[in-house]
C-alpha positions, 0 to 999 in steps of 0.5 A: 542477471536481474533474476539471479543476482535481484540484488544488483543493480542493472543498467544497459546502455549502447554506445560507440566502442571508443565512448565505453571504453572512455566511460570504463576508464572513468568509472562511469560503468562497470563492465562493457561488451565489446568486439575486438580489436580495440585500442589495448587500455590495460583492461581485464577481459574475458573472450565470450564468443567468436562470431562470423561475418554474414553476407546480406545481398538483395534477394533478386541479386545473382549472388542470392541463389549461390550457397555462400559467397567469397569476398572476391565475389563481392569486390565489384558490387556497391558496398554498404558499410556504416559511418565512420566511427562505428566499431563494426565498419572498423571491424569489417575492415579490419578482420576482413583484409579483402575489403581493407584492399578493395575499399580503394576505387582502383582495387575494385569496389567503386561505389559505396554508401553509408548509414547510420545503423545496421537496421538502415543498412539492411533497409538500403540492401532490400531496396536493392541499393548494394551489399554488406555484411552483418555480424551472425547475430544480426541476422533475423532467426530462419533467414539464413534458411534458402526456403522463403516459406521458412523466413519472414515476410520483412526478410524476403527482401535480403538473401544472408549467406555465408562467406567462405574462404576461398583457400579453404581457410576459416570464414572471417569472424569477430571476437566479442569479449567481456571488459572490466577495469582491473581495480573492479574486484566484484569478481561475482558481478563479472560472473553472473553476467558472463554466465546471463549471456551464455545462457542466451540463444546464440546462434551460430557463434562458437562459444569461448569458455 
């Protein structure tokens, strides 16, 4: 973005979805990259891509040798989730109904632990504390390759597995969008940002135009 539009100031920051929505509403920021679902606030939106979820299990876990896993296979595992307030936690429970149902003690997942970030959760998986879901773009390059020699050494403690649908349907995904206030009329800035995102390598996602 900076290279193509050097005249446009660019300040990037990461925050909770609810905070980004508030910053958009008050004009503190002009646009935000958000993952649906989030409350309808009357924002203008442009879809960017659909991103599948990937299971992460310890490399010595019985599921690690499989080509893919289903939500049912994760039912009895210790599930590692981000803490309350993190949008990805809500996305997992919203997009994957199985996990919303299994989150009840009586339905199967008997234990769960919470972490403060995806990286913390990954370290917990590597330590054998449980399993989790991560967005596809959160998977290190080459980590989906089952051959250890193709992965980074630190990734050999985690096995990343695609999630398959038991009924043969599409795997669970989340939709990522670019959102801005309808009163923001610098459409060339929105277009420049969207083009810059599409210029990035986005492995494993379905781009939406």
